C-alpha positions as a Markdown table, in Angstrom:
| # | Residue | x | y | z |
|---|---|---|---|---|
| 1 | Met | 105.1 | 39.2 | 89.2 |
| 2 | Lys | 101.8 | 37.3 | 90.0 |
| 3 | Lys | 102.8 | 37.2 | 93.6 |
| 4 | Trp | 103.3 | 40.9 | 93.9 |
| 5 | Phe | 100.1 | 41.6 | 91.9 |
| 6 | Ser | 98.2 | 39.3 | 94.3 |
| 7 | Leu | 99.6 | 41.1 | 97.3 |
| 8 | Gly | 98.8 | 44.5 | 95.9 |
| 9 | Leu | 95.2 | 43.5 | 95.0 |
| 10 | Thr | 94.7 | 42.0 | 98.5 |
| 11 | Gly | 95.9 | 45.2 | 100.1 |
| 12 | Leu | 93.6 | 47.3 | 97.9 |
| 13 | Leu | 90.6 | 45.2 | 98.7 |
| 14 | Met | 91.4 | 45.4 | 102.4 |
| 15 | Gly | 91.7 | 49.1 | 102.1 |
| 16 | Cys | 88.2 | 49.3 | 100.7 |
| 17 | Ala | 86.8 | 46.9 | 103.3 |
| 18 | Thr | 88.3 | 48.3 | 106.5 |
| 19 | Gln | 88.8 | 51.9 | 107.8 |
| 20 | Pro | 92.5 | 52.9 | 107.5 |
| 21 | Ser | 94.3 | 54.7 | 110.3 |
| 22 | Ser | 94.3 | 58.4 | 109.5 |
| 23 | Thr | 96.1 | 61.6 | 110.2 |
| 24 | Pro | 94.3 | 65.0 | 110.8 |
| 25 | Asn | 94.7 | 65.8 | 107.1 |
| 26 | Glu | 93.2 | 62.5 | 105.8 |
| 27 | Val | 89.5 | 62.1 | 105.1 |
| 28 | Gln | 87.7 | 59.3 | 106.9 |
| 29 | Ser | 86.3 | 56.6 | 104.7 |
| 30 | Asn | 82.7 | 57.2 | 105.9 |
| 31 | Ala | 82.8 | 60.9 | 105.1 |
| 32 | Leu | 82.8 | 62.7 | 101.7 |
| 33 | Pro | 85.6 | 65.2 | 101.2 |
| 34 | Gln | 84.4 | 68.7 | 101.8 |
| 35 | Thr | 84.3 | 71.2 | 98.9 |
| 36 | Phe | 83.7 | 74.9 | 98.8 |
| 37 | Tyr | 80.1 | 74.2 | 97.7 |
| 38 | Asp | 79.3 | 72.4 | 101.0 |
| 39 | Tyr | 77.6 | 74.0 | 103.9 |
| 40 | Ser | 75.9 | 73.0 | 107.2 |
| 41 | Ile | 73.2 | 75.0 | 109.0 |
| 42 | Thr | 72.6 | 75.5 | 112.7 |
| 43 | Ser | 70.0 | 77.5 | 114.6 |
| 44 | Pro | 70.9 | 80.4 | 116.9 |
| 45 | Gln | 70.7 | 77.8 | 119.7 |
| 46 | Gly | 73.2 | 75.5 | 117.9 |
| 47 | Lys | 70.7 | 72.9 | 116.6 |
| 48 | Ala | 71.6 | 71.3 | 113.3 |
| 49 | Met | 69.1 | 72.0 | 110.5 |
| 50 | Asn | 68.6 | 71.2 | 106.9 |
| 51 | Ile | 67.6 | 73.7 | 104.2 |
| 52 | Glu | 63.9 | 72.8 | 104.5 |
| 53 | Glu | 63.9 | 73.3 | 108.3 |
| 54 | Leu | 65.7 | 76.7 | 107.8 |
| 55 | Ala | 63.0 | 77.9 | 105.4 |
| 56 | Phe | 60.3 | 76.8 | 107.8 |
| 57 | Ala | 62.0 | 78.6 | 110.7 |
| 58 | Leu | 62.1 | 81.8 | 108.7 |
| 59 | Arg | 58.4 | 81.6 | 107.7 |
| 60 | Asp | 57.2 | 84.5 | 109.9 |
| 61 | Ala | 59.9 | 87.0 | 108.8 |
| 62 | Asp | 59.0 | 90.0 | 106.7 |
| 63 | Ile | 62.6 | 90.4 | 105.6 |
| 64 | Ile | 65.2 | 87.7 | 105.5 |
| 65 | Leu | 68.8 | 89.0 | 105.2 |
| 66 | Val | 71.1 | 86.3 | 103.8 |
| 67 | Gly | 74.8 | 87.2 | 104.1 |
| 68 | Glu | 77.6 | 86.1 | 101.8 |
| 69 | Trp | 81.3 | 86.2 | 101.4 |
| 70 | His | 81.4 | 87.7 | 97.9 |
| 71 | Gly | 82.5 | 84.9 | 95.5 |
| 72 | His | 82.2 | 82.1 | 98.1 |
| 73 | Pro | 80.5 | 79.2 | 96.2 |
| 74 | Gly | 79.0 | 77.7 | 99.4 |
| 75 | Thr | 77.2 | 80.9 | 100.4 |
| 76 | His | 75.9 | 81.6 | 96.9 |
| 77 | Leu | 74.6 | 78.0 | 96.6 |
| 78 | Leu | 72.8 | 78.4 | 100.0 |
| 79 | Gln | 71.2 | 81.6 | 98.8 |
| 80 | Ala | 69.8 | 80.1 | 95.6 |
| 81 | Gln | 68.6 | 76.9 | 97.4 |
| 82 | Leu | 67.0 | 78.9 | 100.2 |
| 83 | Phe | 65.3 | 81.3 | 97.7 |
| 84 | Ala | 63.6 | 78.4 | 96.0 |
| 85 | Arg | 62.4 | 76.8 | 99.3 |
| 86 | Leu | 61.1 | 80.1 | 100.6 |
| 87 | Tyr | 59.2 | 80.7 | 97.4 |
| 88 | Gln | 57.7 | 77.2 | 97.6 |
| 89 | Gln | 56.6 | 78.0 | 101.1 |
| 90 | Thr | 55.5 | 81.7 | 100.5 |
| 91 | Pro | 55.0 | 82.7 | 96.8 |
| 92 | Asn | 54.4 | 86.3 | 97.8 |
| 93 | Leu | 58.2 | 86.9 | 97.7 |
| 94 | Ala | 60.5 | 89.5 | 96.3 |
| 95 | Leu | 64.3 | 89.4 | 95.9 |
| 96 | Ser | 66.3 | 92.4 | 97.1 |
| 97 | Met | 70.0 | 92.7 | 96.1 |
| 98 | Glu | 73.0 | 94.7 | 97.3 |
| 99 | Gln | 74.6 | 94.0 | 93.9 |
| 100 | Phe | 72.3 | 96.4 | 91.9 |
| 101 | Thr | 71.7 | 100.1 | 92.6 |
| 102 | Arg | 68.5 | 102.2 | 92.6 |
| 103 | Asp | 69.4 | 104.1 | 89.4 |
| 104 | Lys | 69.4 | 100.8 | 87.5 |
| 105 | Gln | 65.9 | 99.6 | 88.7 |
| 106 | His | 64.3 | 100.3 | 85.4 |
| 107 | Ile | 66.9 | 98.2 | 83.6 |
| 108 | Ile | 66.2 | 95.3 | 86.0 |
| 109 | Asn | 62.5 | 95.7 | 85.3 |
| 110 | Gln | 63.1 | 95.6 | 81.5 |
| 111 | Tyr | 65.0 | 92.4 | 81.8 |
| 112 | Leu | 62.4 | 90.7 | 84.0 |
| 113 | Ala | 59.8 | 91.8 | 81.4 |
| 114 | Asn | 61.8 | 90.2 | 78.5 |
| 115 | Glu | 62.4 | 93.6 | 76.9 |
| 116 | Ile | 66.2 | 93.3 | 76.9 |
| 117 | Gly | 68.7 | 90.4 | 76.9 |
| 118 | Glu | 71.1 | 89.4 | 79.6 |
| 119 | Lys | 74.1 | 91.0 | 78.0 |
| 120 | Thr | 72.3 | 94.3 | 78.0 |
| 121 | Leu | 71.3 | 93.8 | 81.6 |
| 122 | Lys | 74.9 | 93.2 | 82.6 |
| 123 | Ala | 76.3 | 96.1 | 80.6 |
| 124 | Glu | 73.7 | 98.7 | 81.4 |
| 125 | Ala | 73.0 | 97.7 | 85.0 |
| 126 | Asn | 76.7 | 97.5 | 85.9 |
| 127 | Ala | 76.4 | 93.8 | 87.0 |
| 128 | Trp | 79.2 | 92.6 | 89.2 |
| 129 | Pro | 82.1 | 90.7 | 87.5 |
| 130 | Asn | 80.9 | 87.4 | 89.2 |
| 131 | Tyr | 77.3 | 87.9 | 88.1 |
| 132 | Asp | 77.2 | 84.8 | 85.9 |
| 133 | Ser | 78.4 | 82.3 | 88.5 |
| 134 | Asn | 76.8 | 83.8 | 91.6 |
| 135 | Tyr | 73.8 | 86.1 | 90.9 |
| 136 | Arg | 72.4 | 84.8 | 87.7 |
| 137 | Pro | 70.7 | 81.9 | 89.5 |
| 138 | Leu | 68.8 | 84.3 | 91.8 |
| 139 | Val | 67.7 | 86.7 | 89.0 |
| 140 | Glu | 66.7 | 83.9 | 86.7 |
| 141 | Phe | 64.6 | 82.3 | 89.4 |
| 142 | Ala | 62.9 | 85.6 | 90.0 |
| 143 | Lys | 62.3 | 86.0 | 86.3 |
| 144 | Gln | 61.0 | 82.5 | 85.9 |
| 145 | Tyr | 58.4 | 82.9 | 88.6 |
| 146 | Gln | 57.6 | 86.6 | 87.9 |
| 147 | Leu | 59.0 | 87.9 | 91.2 |
| 148 | Asp | 60.1 | 91.5 | 91.7 |
| 149 | Val | 63.8 | 92.2 | 92.0 |
| 150 | Ile | 64.7 | 95.3 | 94.1 |
| 151 | Ala | 67.8 | 97.1 | 93.1 |
| 152 | Ala | 68.4 | 98.2 | 96.7 |
| 153 | Asn | 71.8 | 99.8 | 96.9 |
| 154 | Ala | 73.2 | 103.3 | 96.3 |
| 155 | Pro | 75.4 | 103.9 | 93.3 |
| 156 | Lys | 79.1 | 103.3 | 94.0 |
| 157 | Ser | 80.1 | 106.8 | 92.8 |
| 158 | Ile | 77.8 | 108.4 | 95.4 |
| 159 | Val | 79.1 | 106.1 | 98.2 |
| 160 | Arg | 82.7 | 106.8 | 97.2 |
| 161 | Cys | 82.1 | 110.6 | 97.2 |
| 162 | Val | 80.5 | 110.3 | 100.7 |
| 163 | Gly | 83.7 | 108.4 | 101.8 |
| 164 | Lys | 85.8 | 111.3 | 100.4 |
| 165 | Tyr | 83.8 | 114.3 | 101.7 |
| 166 | Gly | 81.5 | 112.9 | 104.4 |
| 167 | Ala | 77.8 | 112.6 | 104.9 |
| 168 | Asp | 77.1 | 116.2 | 103.9 |
| 169 | Tyr | 78.0 | 115.3 | 100.4 |
| 170 | Leu | 74.5 | 114.0 | 99.9 |
| 171 | Asp | 73.3 | 117.6 | 100.1 |
| 172 | Arg | 75.2 | 118.4 | 96.9 |
| 173 | Leu | 73.4 | 115.9 | 94.8 |
| 174 | Pro | 70.8 | 117.2 | 92.3 |
| 175 | Gly | 67.2 | 116.2 | 92.8 |
| 176 | Val | 67.0 | 113.0 | 90.8 |
| 177 | Glu | 70.4 | 111.7 | 92.0 |
| 178 | Arg | 69.5 | 112.5 | 95.6 |
| 179 | Gln | 66.8 | 109.9 | 95.4 |
| 180 | Trp | 69.4 | 107.2 | 94.7 |
| 181 | Ala | 70.6 | 107.3 | 98.3 |
| 182 | Ala | 68.7 | 107.1 | 101.6 |
| 183 | Asp | 66.9 | 110.2 | 102.8 |
| 184 | Thr | 68.7 | 110.0 | 106.1 |
| 185 | Leu | 71.9 | 108.3 | 107.4 |
| 186 | Thr | 72.4 | 106.6 | 110.7 |
| 187 | Leu | 75.5 | 108.2 | 112.1 |
| 188 | Ser | 75.0 | 107.6 | 115.8 |
| 189 | Asp | 77.7 | 105.7 | 117.8 |
| 190 | Asp | 75.7 | 102.4 | 117.7 |
| 191 | Ala | 77.2 | 98.9 | 117.9 |
| 192 | Tyr | 77.6 | 98.8 | 114.1 |
| 193 | His | 79.6 | 102.1 | 114.2 |
| 194 | Gln | 81.8 | 100.7 | 116.9 |
| 195 | Lys | 82.4 | 97.5 | 115.0 |
| 196 | Phe | 83.3 | 99.4 | 111.9 |
| 197 | Thr | 85.6 | 101.7 | 113.7 |
| 198 | Ala | 87.4 | 98.8 | 115.4 |
| 199 | Ser | 88.1 | 97.3 | 111.9 |
| 200 | Met | 90.0 | 100.5 | 110.8 |
| 201 | His | 93.7 | 100.7 | 111.5 |
| 202 | His | 94.9 | 103.8 | 109.8 |
| 203 | Gly | 94.5 | 105.9 | 112.9 |
| 204 | Asn | 92.9 | 108.9 | 111.2 |
| 205 | Glu | 89.6 | 109.6 | 113.1 |
| 206 | Ala | 88.2 | 112.0 | 110.6 |
| 207 | Lys | 88.8 | 109.6 | 107.7 |
| 208 | Thr | 87.2 | 106.8 | 109.7 |
| 209 | Glu | 84.1 | 108.9 | 110.2 |
| 210 | Arg | 83.8 | 109.7 | 106.5 |
| 211 | Gln | 84.4 | 106.0 | 105.7 |
| 212 | Phe | 81.6 | 105.0 | 108.1 |
| 213 | Ala | 79.3 | 107.5 | 106.5 |
| 214 | Ala | 80.0 | 105.7 | 103.2 |
| 215 | Gln | 79.4 | 102.3 | 104.8 |
| 216 | Thr | 76.1 | 103.3 | 106.3 |
| 217 | Thr | 75.0 | 104.9 | 103.1 |
| 218 | Trp | 74.9 | 101.3 | 101.7 |
| 219 | Asp | 73.0 | 100.0 | 104.7 |
| 220 | Asp | 70.6 | 102.9 | 105.1 |
| 221 | Thr | 69.8 | 102.9 | 101.4 |
| 222 | Met | 69.2 | 99.1 | 101.2 |
| 223 | Ala | 67.1 | 99.3 | 104.4 |
| 224 | Glu | 65.0 | 102.2 | 103.0 |
| 225 | Ser | 64.6 | 100.4 | 99.7 |
| 226 | Met | 63.1 | 97.4 | 101.4 |
| 227 | Val | 60.9 | 99.3 | 103.8 |
| 228 | Asn | 59.5 | 101.4 | 101.0 |
| 229 | Tyr | 58.8 | 98.4 | 98.9 |
| 230 | Leu | 56.9 | 96.6 | 101.7 |
| 231 | Ala | 54.9 | 99.8 | 102.3 |
| 232 | Leu | 53.8 | 99.7 | 98.6 |
| 233 | His | 53.3 | 95.9 | 98.6 |
| 234 | Pro | 51.6 | 94.8 | 101.8 |
| 235 | Gly | 51.6 | 91.1 | 102.3 |
| 236 | Lys | 54.9 | 90.6 | 100.5 |
| 237 | Lys | 58.1 | 89.1 | 102.0 |
| 238 | Ile | 61.6 | 89.9 | 101.0 |
| 239 | Ile | 64.8 | 87.8 | 100.8 |
| 240 | His | 67.8 | 90.2 | 100.6 |
| 241 | Val | 71.3 | 89.1 | 99.6 |
| 242 | Ala | 74.3 | 91.2 | 100.8 |
| 243 | Gly | 77.8 | 90.9 | 102.1 |
| 244 | Arg | 78.3 | 89.3 | 105.5 |
| 245 | Phe | 79.3 | 92.6 | 107.3 |
| 246 | His | 76.0 | 94.2 | 106.4 |
| 247 | Val | 74.1 | 91.2 | 107.8 |
| 248 | Ala | 76.0 | 89.7 | 110.8 |
| 249 | Glu | 74.3 | 90.0 | 114.2 |
| 250 | Gly | 71.7 | 92.5 | 113.0 |
| 251 | Met | 74.0 | 95.5 | 113.4 |
| 252 | Gly | 74.0 | 96.8 | 109.8 |
| 253 | Thr | 71.1 | 96.7 | 107.5 |
| 254 | Ala | 68.7 | 95.1 | 110.0 |
| 255 | Ser | 69.1 | 97.9 | 112.5 |
| 256 | Arg | 68.4 | 100.4 | 109.8 |
| 257 | Ile | 65.3 | 98.6 | 108.7 |
| 258 | Gln | 63.9 | 98.5 | 112.2 |
| 259 | Ser | 64.6 | 102.1 | 112.9 |
| 260 | Arg | 62.4 | 102.9 | 109.9 |
| 261 | Asn | 59.7 | 100.4 | 110.7 |
| 262 | Pro | 60.0 | 98.6 | 114.1 |
| 263 | Asn | 56.9 | 96.5 | 113.3 |
| 264 | Leu | 58.8 | 94.5 | 110.6 |
| 265 | Lys | 60.3 | 91.2 | 111.6 |
| 266 | Val | 63.8 | 90.8 | 110.3 |
| 267 | Met | 65.8 | 87.6 | 110.5 |
| 268 | Met | 69.4 | 86.9 | 109.6 |
| 269 | Val | 71.2 | 84.0 | 107.9 |
| 270 | Thr | 74.9 | 84.5 | 108.2 |
| 271 | Pro | 77.9 | 82.5 | 107.0 |
| 272 | Val | 80.5 | 81.4 | 109.5 |
| 273 | Ser | 83.8 | 79.5 | 109.2 |
| 274 | Glu | 86.4 | 78.2 | 111.6 |
| 275 | Ser | 88.2 | 81.6 | 111.4 |
| 276 | Ser | 85.1 | 83.8 | 111.5 |
| 277 | Glu | 82.4 | 83.1 | 114.1 |
| 278 | Leu | 79.5 | 85.1 | 115.6 |
| 279 | Ser | 78.9 | 85.9 | 119.2 |
| 280 | Asp | 77.1 | 83.3 | 121.2 |
| 281 | Ser | 74.1 | 85.6 | 121.7 |
| 282 | Ala | 73.7 | 86.5 | 118.0 |
| 283 | Pro | 70.2 | 85.8 | 116.7 |
| 284 | Asp | 71.5 | 84.7 | 113.3 |
| 285 | Tyr | 71.0 | 81.3 | 111.7 |
| 286 | Arg | 74.5 | 80.1 | 110.9 |
| 287 | Val | 75.8 | 78.6 | 107.7 |
| 288 | Gln | 79.1 | 76.9 | 108.2 |
| 289 | Val | 81.4 | 76.9 | 105.2 |
| 290 | Met | 85.0 | 76.4 | 104.4 |
| 291 | Pro | 87.1 | 79.6 | 105.0 |
| 292 | Leu | 88.2 | 81.4 | 101.8 |
| 293 | Pro | 91.9 | 81.2 | 101.0 |
| 294 | Asn | 94.2 | 84.0 | 102.3 |
| 295 | Gly | 94.2 | 86.9 | 99.9 |
| 296 | Tyr | 97.8 | 87.9 | 100.7 |
| 297 | Met | 100.7 | 86.2 | 102.5 |
| 298 | Ser | 102.6 | 89.4 | 102.9 |
| 299 | Lys | 101.6 | 92.8 | 104.3 |
| 300 | Glu | 103.5 | 94.6 | 101.6 |
| 301 | Lys | 101.5 | 93.0 | 98.8 |
| 302 | Met | 98.2 | 93.7 | 100.7 |
| 303 | Met | 99.2 | 97.3 | 101.2 |
| 304 | Ala | 100.1 | 97.7 | 97.5 |
| 305 | Ala | 96.7 | 96.3 | 96.5 |
| 306 | Met | 94.9 | 98.6 | 98.9 |
| 307 | Lys | 96.9 | 101.6 | 97.6 |
| 308 | Lys | 95.8 | 100.7 | 94.1 |
| 309 | Ile | 92.2 | 100.5 | 95.1 |
| 310 | His | 92.3 | 103.9 | 96.9 |
| 311 | Ser | 94.0 | 105.5 | 93.9 |
| 312 | Arg | 90.6 | 105.4 | 92.2 |
| 313 | Asn | 89.7 | 108.5 | 94.1 |
| 314 | Asn | 92.2 | 110.4 | 92.1 |
| 315 | Thr | 89.8 | 110.3 | 89.1 |
| 316 | Leu | 86.6 | 110.3 | 91.1 |
| 317 | Lys | 84.2 | 113.0 | 89.9 |
| 318 | Cys | 82.1 | 114.4 | 92.8 |
| 319 | Tyr | 79.8 | 117.5 | 92.9 |
| 320 | Glu | 81.6 | 120.5 | 94.4 |
């Protein structure tokens, strides 16, 4: 028994002292295993950067768009850490969020002023289900340092009705509600429109056009919200968090910002993974993260889930 114990202990010590042979699925002894919280940063030119260098590179931007895969821990960690470093560098900062809508701005303001608690904020401002884990750090940082939070988006009900009836639906909205979406929508056949159309596979052209009108309602409203804020607060800078599709390569929200005020400098920070890259010419700073797990392994289950999502329109109440 002692002989076998001695041999086992010797092998264990040798394993700690020398680098074992490895297969592609094994982790090298000099590298930590990667987790979903880990990320690495590169410049548009491919230069490796740390978070401090990224914040410095973004110092001249008026608006910094930081993309995410909703629910990806690495992208949300990057957003919180970058927010803190940007504030340290430039205190005249505001946070803009896709995750809250214009009609809830007064509730956000009440929370920042300590007039309501977090549970009231979440209930009355329709916080996303992953608020606690992914967006609480951003809002609490803004609250701690008395920074404005811009509820930048259009209400989901309006966006869904645009998707059902088309861009003209906005003309049906009564006065107050009309202010909750952008004054004008960008419906031209630009690169963003083409990218969106290429992602649709149902073959119904009219439906695709209505769906794009809904998509750009988000982008135009978020863009307008930020442009209007900076017009009222000269000297401020904005960090805006939104889904990757809105940010990547400057096609979505960035193009809508610059059509409204071409003098604003907009910069993008976009997540990438081994299965989702950007074009070589994209001006985005890249945040490399692990890819999210596959949502579905069978087309049938995916289609069933999509059908359930689209069934919400059966009870959707739109203005006639």
